[in-house]
C-alpha positions in Angstrom: -16.1 -2.9 89.8 -18.7 -0.4 88.8 -16.6 2.4 90.2 -13.5 1.4 88.1 -15.6 1.2 85.0 -17.0 4.7 85.6 -13.6 6.2 86.1 -12.5 4.7 82.8 -15.5 6.1 81.0 -14.9 9.5 82.5 -11.3 9.6 81.4 -12.2 8.4 77.9 -14.8 11.2 77.7 -12.4 13.9 78.8 -9.9 12.6 76.2 -12.5 13.0 73.4 -13.3 16.6 74.6 -9.7 17.6 74.5 -9.3 16.2 71.0 -12.4 18.1 69.9 -11.1 21.4 71.3 -7.7 20.9 69.6 -9.4 20.3 66.2 -11.6 23.4 66.8 -8.6 25.6 67.5 -6.8 24.4 64.4 -9.8 25.2 62.2 -11.0 28.3 64.0 -9.4 30.8 61.5 -11.2 31.1 58.2 -9.3 30.1 55.1 -6.7 28.0 57.0 -8.0 24.8 55.6 -8.0 26.1 52.0 -4.5 27.5 52.5 -3.2 24.2 53.8 -4.9 22.3 51.0 -3.5 24.6 48.4 0.0 24.3 49.9 -0.3 20.5 50.0 -1.4 20.5 46.4 1.4 22.8 45.4 3.9 20.5 47.2 2.5 17.4 45.5 2.6 19.0 42.1 6.2 20.2 42.7 7.2 16.7 43.7 5.6 15.2 40.7 7.2 17.8 38.5 10.7 17.0 40.0 10.1 13.3 39.5 9.1 13.9 36.0 12.2 15.9 35.3 14.4 13.2 36.9 12.7 10.4 34.8 12.5 12.4 31.6 15.1 11.8 28.8 17.4 14.7 28.1 18.3 16.2 24.8 21.9 17.1 23.6 21.4 20.5 25.4 20.4 18.8 28.6 16.7 19.8 28.4 13.9 17.3 29.2 12.1 15.8 26.2 8.3 15.6 26.3 6.7 12.9 24.2 3.6 10.8 24.1 3.0 7.1 23.8 3.9 6.9 20.1 7.0 9.1 20.6 7.9 6.9 23.6 8.0 3.8 21.4 9.9 5.8 18.8 12.4 6.9 21.4 12.8 3.3 22.7 13.6 2.2 19.1 16.0 5.1 18.8 17.8 4.0 22.0 17.9 0.4 20.9 19.5 1.3 17.6 22.0 3.5 19.4 22.9 0.8 21.8 23.2 -1.7 19.0 25.6 0.5 17.0 27.7 1.2 20.0 28.1 -2.5 20.7 29.1 -3.2 17.1 31.8 -0.5 17.0 33.1 -0.6 20.6 32.3 -4.1 21.8 32.1 -6.3 18.7 30.8 -9.9 19.0 29.7 -12.7 16.7 28.9 -11.3 13.2 29.9 -7.8 14.1 33.5 -8.8 13.5 32.7 -8.9 9.7 32.9 -5.1 9.6 36.2 -5.0 11.5 37.5 -7.8 9.3 36.7 -5.5 6.3 38.5 -2.5 8.0 41.7 -4.5 8.6 42.6 -5.3 5.0 41.5 -1.9 3.9 44.0 -0.3 6.3 46.7 -2.6 5.1 46.1 -1.9 1.4 46.0 1.9 2.1 49.3 1.6 4.0 50.8 -0.4 1.1 49.7 2.3 -1.4 51.4 4.9 0.8 54.6 2.9 0.7 54.5 2.6 -3.1 53.8 6.3 -3.4 56.9 7.1 -1.3 58.9 4.8 -3.7 57.9 6.9 -6.7 55.6 4.2 -8.2 52.8 5.4 -10.4 49.9 4.7 -8.0 48.7 8.2 -7.6 45.2 7.7 -9.0 44.6 4.5 -7.0 46.0 6.1 -3.9 43.7 9.2 -4.2 40.6 7.0 -4.8 41.5 4.6 -1.9 42.1 7.6 0.4 38.8 9.1 -0.6 36.9 5.9 0.2 38.7 5.6 3.5 37.8 9.2 4.4 34.1 8.6 3.7 34.1 5.2 5.6 36.0 6.4 8.6 34.3 9.8 8.7 30.9 8.1 8.9 32.2 5.7 11.4 33.5 8.5 13.6 30.2 10.4 13.5 28.2 7.2 14.3 30.7 6.4 17.1 30.2 9.8 18.7 26.4 9.6 18.3 26.1 6.1 19.6 28.2 6.9 22.7 25.1 8.6 24.1 23.7 5.2 25.1 26.1 5.3 28.1 25.1 7.5 31.0 28.5 9.2 31.2 28.5 10.2 27.6 25.1 11.7 27.3 24.6 15.3 26.3 27.2 17.5 24.4 29.5 17.4 27.4 29.5 13.6 27.4 30.1 13.6 23.7 33.1 15.8 24.2 34.4 13.5 27.0 34.1 10.6 24.6 35.9 12.5 21.8 38.8 13.2 24.1 39.6 9.5 24.4 43.0 8.5 22.9 41.6 6.4 20.0 39.1 9.1 19.1 41.9 11.7 19.0 43.9 9.4 16.8 40.9 9.0 14.5 40.4 12.8 14.0 44.1 13.3 13.5 44.2 10.7 10.8 41.1 12.1 9.1 42.5 15.6 9.0 45.8 14.3 7.6 44.0 12.2 4.9 41.8 15.1 3.8 44.9 17.3 3.5 46.8 14.7 1.5 43.9 14.0 -0.9 43.1 17.7 -1.4 46.8 18.5 -2.2 47.1 15.5 -4.5 43.9 16.2 -6.4 45.0 19.8 -7.1 48.4 18.7 -8.5 50.1 21.3 -6.4 53.8 20.3 -6.2 54.7 22.6 -3.3 51.7 21.5 -1.3 52.3 17.9 -2.0 55.9 18.1 -0.9 54.9 20.1 2.2 52.2 17.6 3.2 54.1 14.5 2.2 55.1 13.9 5.8 51.4 13.8 6.8 51.2 10.4 5.0 53.2 8.9 7.8 50.5 10.0 10.2 48.2 7.5 8.4 50.3 4.7 9.9 48.4 5.5 13.1 45.4 3.8 11.5 47.0 0.5 12.3 46.7 1.4 16.0 42.9 1.6 15.8 42.7 -2.1 14.9 42.9 -2.9 18.6 40.6 -0.2 20.0 40.0 -2.0 23.2 43.8 -2.3 23.9 43.8 -6.1 24.6 47.3 -6.6 23.3 48.7 -3.7 25.3 47.0 -4.9 28.4 48.3 -8.4 27.9 51.9 -7.1 27.4 51.6 -4.8 30.4 50.4 -7.7 32.6 53.2 -10.0 31.5 55.9 -7.3 32.1 54.4 -6.4 35.5 54.3 -10.0 36.6 57.9 -10.7 35.6 59.3 -7.2 36.3 61.9 -8.4 38.9 63.4 -11.0 36.5 63.5 -8.5 33.6 65.2 -5.8 35.7 67.8 -8.3 37.0 68.6 -9.5 33.4 68.8 -6.0 32.1 70.9 -4.8 35.0 73.5 -7.5 34.6 73.6 -7.1 30.9 74.1 -3.4 31.3 77.1 -4.0 33.6 78.6 -6.5 31.2 78.2 -3.9 28.4 79.9 -1.1 30.3 82.9 -3.2 31.6 83.5 -5.0 28.3 83.4 -1.7 26.3 85.8 0.0 28.7 88.4 -2.9 28.7 88.3 -3.2 24.9 88.7 0.6 24.7 91.8 0.5 26.9 93.4 -2.2 24.9 92.5 -0.9 21.4 92.7 2.9 21.6 96.4 3.0 20.8 96.4 0.5 17.9 92.9 1.0 16.3 91.4 4.2 15.1 87.9 2.7 15.3 88.2 2.8 19.1 89.4 6.4 19.5 86.8 7.3 22.1 84.8 5.4 24.7 81.6 6.2 22.8 83.0 4.2 19.9 83.7 1.3 22.2 80.1 1.5 23.6 78.7 1.4 20.1 80.8 -1.7 19.4 79.7 -3.3 22.6 76.0 -2.6 21.9 76.2 -4.0 18.4 78.1 -7.1 19.5 76.1 -8.0 22.6 72.8 -7.6 20.9 74.0 -10.0 18.1 73.5 -7.5 15.3 77.1 -7.4 14.2 77.4 -4.6 11.6 81.2 -5.2 11.4 82.1 -1.5 11.1 84.2 -1.7 14.2 86.4 -4.8 15.1 89.3 -5.2 17.5 92.6 -5.9 15.9 94.9 -6.9 18.8 94.8 -10.5 20.2 94.1 -9.2 23.7 91.1 -7.2 22.4 89.8 -10.2 20.5 90.1 -12.5 23.5 88.3 -10.0 25.7 85.6 -9.6 23.0 85.0 -13.3 22.8 84.8 -13.8 26.5 82.4 -10.8 27.1 80.3 -11.8 24.1 79.7 -15.3 25.5 78.8 -13.8 28.9 76.8 -10.7 27.7 74.7 -12.4 25.0 73.3 -14.8 27.5 72.0 -11.9 29.6 70.9 -9.8 26.7 68.8 -12.6 25.3 67.4 -13.6 28.6 64.5 -11.1 28.6 63.2 -12.6 25.4 62.9 -16.0 27.1 61.3 -14.4 30.2 58.7 -12.6 28.1 58.0 -15.7 26.0 57.4 -17.9 29.1 55.3 -15.1 30.6 53.1 -14.9 27.6 52.6 -18.7 27.6 51.6 -18.7 31.3 49.2 -15.8 30.8 47.5 -17.4 27.8 47.2 -20.7 29.8 45.7 -18.7 32.7 43.2 -17.1 30.4 42.1 -20.5 29.0 41.7 -21.8 32.5 39.6 -18.8 33.4 37.4 -19.3 30.4 37.0 -23.0 31.2 36.1 -22.1 34.8 33.5 -19.6 33.7 31.9 -22.2 31.4 31.6 -24.7 34.3 30.5 -22.2 36.9 26.8 -21.9 35.9 26.3 -25.7 35.6 28.0 -26.2 39.0 25.8 -23.5 40.6 22.7 -25.2 39.1 23.8 -28.5 40.5 24.4 -27.1 44.0 21.0 -25.4 43.9 19.2 -28.6 42.9 21.0 -30.6 45.6 20.1 -28.1 48.3 16.5 -27.9 47.2 16.1 -31.7 47.2 17.8 -32.0 50.5 15.5 -29.3 52.0 12.5 -30.9 50.5 13.2 -34.5 51.6 14.8 -33.5 54.9 17.4 -35.6 56.7 16.4 -38.9 55.1 18.6 -41.8 56.1 18.3 -43.4 52.6 19.2 -40.1 50.8 16.9 -40.8 47.9 18.0 -37.4 46.3 21.5 -38.7 45.4 20.4 -40.6 42.2 18.6 -37.6 41.0 21.7 -35.4 41.4 23.9 -38.0 39.8 21.5 -38.1 36.8 21.7 -34.3 36.7 25.5 -34.4 36.7 25.5 -36.9 33.8 23.1 -34.7 31.8 25.6 -31.8 32.1 
C-alpha cells in the first residue's frame, strides 16, 4: 500500500518538473512575453475594429458612420421615419390609403384635361396649372420613395438606390415626369412648333394610371386565373380559330365570283373575325343563299367557342376570390386555434392523465370566449 502511494507521488512530482521546464523554455528568451502580449492586443483590437465596422451604419458612399449616444438616438429616429414613409408609399395600410385616394382622382382629372386639350377645348390654363401641381407632387413623392427605400438592406447605399430606381414602376414614374415637364415648358412658352412636336408626349401621361396599382395585385390575380385555367382557354381558342379558318374559306369559295367584297381570302378572314366576335360592322355581307346559310351555321358554332373564354375567366375569378376569402378566414382563426391547442396541452401536462379530465370544462369555456 505504501509502495503504491510512493510511486504515485513520484510520478506526480516528475510531471510537475516537466511542466516547469516547458514553461521555462517558453519564457527563456527576453521580450517574448511582451511580443506575444502585443500581438494578442493587436489581434483583439483588429477583431474589435472589424466588429465595429460590421455593426456600424453605412452612408450613401458605403463608409461607416461614427456617432455618439445622442447621434445614435437621432439615427434611430431617422431610420424610424424612413421606414414609416416607405411603408406608406410602398405598403399602404389603414389611414395611409388617404394619400393614395387623393392621388387616384388627381390622376383621373389630369387625364380628363388631357383629353379635353386634344379635343381643342379651352382648358389650356387649367391644364398647365394641374400639370404643374402634379409635377411637384409626384416629383417629391419620387424623391421620398428613392430615399425611403434605404430602410431595406438590398436598397442601401447609392448602388441600392440605383437598383430600386430600375424597378419598372420607378422607370414609368421618371418617364412620366420628364414628359410632363416637357409639355408644361412647351405650353407655357406658347411655342406652336414645340407644342405640336411634344403633343404626343401627353399620351405618355396615360401611364400614370398604371401606377395606381404599384404592387401589381390585379395583374397577379389575372395571371393566376389564366394559369389555373390555361388548358380550358387554349382548347376554346384553338377550336374557335379552326372554325374561323374553315368558315372564312368556305364563304370565300362561294362568294368570290358573285361578290366584290370577298375578292381575296384576307377579306373573308376579316368578315369571319368581325362576325364570330359579334362585332358586326356590316361592311362585308354574303349575297348568295349558299353563303348566307354557311354564315348562319358557322356563326352559331363559332360564337359559342369565341365567347367561351369569357365564361372561363369569369368563373376563374369567382373561384379565386372565394379562395382568397377562405384563406383570410383561415388566417383569422389560426391564432385562436393555436392558443386553444397550447392551453389544452399545458393543462393536460399539468394535470397528467387524470381519469376525470378536469381540464375539459376549462377548454370548453376558453372556446366559448373565443
